[in-house]
N, C-alpha and C positions, 0 to 999 in steps of 0.2 A: 428259899424260893418265895417270891412274892407273886400274888395273883394280879398285881397291878403292873402292867408292862412298862410303865414309865419308871417305876421303882426298880424293877428287875434289870432293865437295860442299863440304868445308872450303876447298879451294883456290878454288873459284868464289865462295864467300861472302867470302873475304878479298881477292879480286882487286881491282886498282885501288885499293890502299891502303884497303881496307875501305869503299869508297864505297857510298852507299846504292844498293840494287838489289833486285830481286825474284829470289830463288832458288826455283825450282819443281822439285819432283820429279814426273817424268812417269809417269803410270799405273803406280805400283809394284805389285809383289806384296807386299801389306801383311803377310802372314804371314811372308814371308822377311825383310822389312825389320825387323820388330819382334820376331819370336820365333825364327825357325828359318832361319839363313842358308844352310844346305846342303839344306834341305827333306827332311831324313831322318826327320822325325817327332819329333825330340828338341829340346826348347827349349834354345837356346844364346845367347839375347839378340839374335840376328839382326844386322842392321846398324843397330842402334837409335841409334848416335851420329849418324846422319844427321839425326835429328829436331832436334838442337841447331842446325843450320845452315839448315834450310829455312824459307822464309817462307810458302809456300803448297804445297798438295799436290793433284795432279790426281786426281780421284776418279770419272771417268766409268766406266760409263754412269750418268747421273743417275737413270734410271728404276729402277735397282737398289735405291733406297731403299724401294721398295714391296714388296720381297721379304720373305717371312715370316722374321723373325729366328730363330724357333724351329727352322727347318729348315736354317739356314745351314751349320752344322757338318757336316751330312750331304750337302751339295750338292757333287757332283763338280767343278762349275765355280766353287766358292766363291772361288777366287783372282781371278776376274774381277769379283767384287763388291767394290768398294772403298768404297762408301757405308757399309755397316754397320760394317766395321772402322774407318773414319774416325770415325764417331760414338763407337765404343768408345774410340778414341784420345783424343778430346776429353773423354770421361767420366773418363779416367785422369788428366787434368790437362794434356794437351798441346793447347793451343788453337791449332791450325794451321788456317788458313782453307782451305776447299775451293774448287777451280776446275775448269773443264772446258775443253778445247781441242780443236780439230779435228785437230791433229797432221797436217795435210795436207802432202804432199810435192809436190803438183801443184796448179796454179791452175785447177781445174775444179770440177765439182759436189761434189768432196770437201771444199771449203772452206766453212765457215760453218754447218754443221748443228749445231755446238755453239758456244755463245756465253757470255761472261761480261759482265754489266752491273756496272760499278764506279760507286759513288756519286761524284758530282762536286760540288765546292763552288761551281761556277759553271755557268750555262747558256750562257755565251759560249765557244765552242770555242777562240777565240784566247787565252783566259785560263787554259785548263787547263794545268797544269804536270806534268812528270814526277814531281816531288817529291810533289805532292798525290796522284797516282795510286798511287805507291809506298806512301804512308802509309795510304790507304784500303784497299788490298789487304792490307797487313800487319794491319790492324784487322778484316779480314773483312767489309768493307762492300761485299759483292758477292753477286749471285745467279748461279746456273748454269742454263742454259736451252738447249733446242733450238728455241725460238721464242717461247713465252709470256713476258710480262713481269709481274712480281709485286712489289708492295710489302707490307711487313709492319711494323706499328707496335704497340708494346705500351703500353696505357693502364693507368694505376693512379692512384689518388687521391693518392698521395704523390709523383708525378712532375710537375714543373712543365711538362714537355713529353714527348710520347710517346717511348719507347725505339725505336731503329731497329736494323735488322740490323747486327750487329757490335758493338753497344753492351753495356756492363756496367751493369746497373741494380740498385741496392741497395733492393729492395722485397720484400715477401712478402705472401701471402694472395691475395685476389680481385683479378683483373685481367681485361683484355679484349685479345684479339688482333684488330687490324683488318687483314684480309687482302683485297687487291684484285688481281685477275688480269685482264690485258688480252691480247687476241690479234688479229692481222690476220684478214681475212675468210676466209683459207684454213686457219685453225687453230681448234681448240676444246679446252676442257678439260671434264671431267665428274666429276672427283674431287679433293677437297682434303683433305689430312691434316696433322695436327699431331703432332710427335714431341718428347717430353720425355725428356732423357737418353738419346736414341736409341731410345726405345720409342714405338710408335704409340699415340695416345690415341683409343681406339675411340669414346668418347663425344663427341669433337669431329669425327669423320668426317662429311664432307658429300659426297654424290654427286648427280648430276643425276637419277638414277633414284629415289632415296629422298627427296631434298630439292629437288624441281624449282623451288620458289619462291626458292631461294638462288642459282640460276643464271640467266643471261640469254643471249639469242642476239645481243646487240649487241657492240660492241667490248669493253666491260667485261663479262667473262664471270661474274665472281664479285666481290662487294663486301659482305662481312659482318663483323660483330664476334662473336668466339667467346669465351665466358667461360672463364677458365683459373685454376687454383689455382697460385700461384707459390711454389715451394719454394727457399729459399736454397741456393746451390751447384749448382743445376740449369741446364740450357740448353734453349732452345726452337728448333726448326727447323720450317719450314712447306714443304710440297711440293704441287704440283698437276700433274695428268696428264690427258691425253685417252686413256683406256683404249680399246683396239681401234680407235684412230684413227691417221692417218698424217700426216706433214709434207706429203706430196703432191709433185707433179712439180716444184714450184719448187726442190726440193733434189735433183733428179735421180733416176735409176732406183734407185740403191742406197740412198742416205740418205733419199730420200723415203718409204721404208717405215718409218722410225723414228717413234716416238710423240712427240707434243708433250708436253713435261714441263719443269717449272721447280722448282728447289730453292733455298731460302735458305741462307745461312750462319746460325750461331746468334745469338740474343740471349741473353746470359748473365745469370743471376739471382744477384746477390750475389757472394760469394767464390768462389775456385777450388777444384778438387778435387785439388790436388797431392798425390801420394803414394797416391792411391786406385788399387788394382790394376785394370788393364784386363781386360775379360772376353773 
């Protein structure tokens, strides 16, 4: 075990003769990891070599994606918001998928309030393989959630089939995002947002208060197609939340007070942004 996280993550990645595995960085201090290793306010490159070895990065709490990016730098708790720095990391060219995990140390109500849904190539549990799960995680074919389930598809006239979460699609111009959110009967969502290159697209905002016809009280809470202008080199993330709502007692006294929220990983439009400075 090394006290240097750059050394330790390299050892883990190369363990077992470089066998396929998922190397995850748990809820890091993003500023320290990427910019300022001793947090003295002076940029020194952080522990950025860690990025070369990680397959996924834990970015909870997922609801932090709804924080105003303009006030992020002045937020005294900004190091607890990993969503916005994660999107900036992707914008800089580091396409590391996001995940969320309970990080539970006891098997009580602390387990399960955060979940990842990973795309599977089969509906038969007996046919699911570790190799397939590793591949789909590495490709970002995953959503992060406290309960709601969401699918996102990108439709474009030049695509033979819709783009899925984690895909790279070489198209541009007018497209449509097909967003579908489902919840069990003890959860609800009332706001859906689209983020392009990490920035909220206000013209695509949908809320139950302002757009009641877009939402339902059935299992399928939201099922809409949203028009979007696709720019090469960009990425698209979709998120839904039940603002001022709670998970409820099914998740226990502590975590039952958290909000229902779900966040997709990106769909990438065209080429990458390698070399573009992170903000």
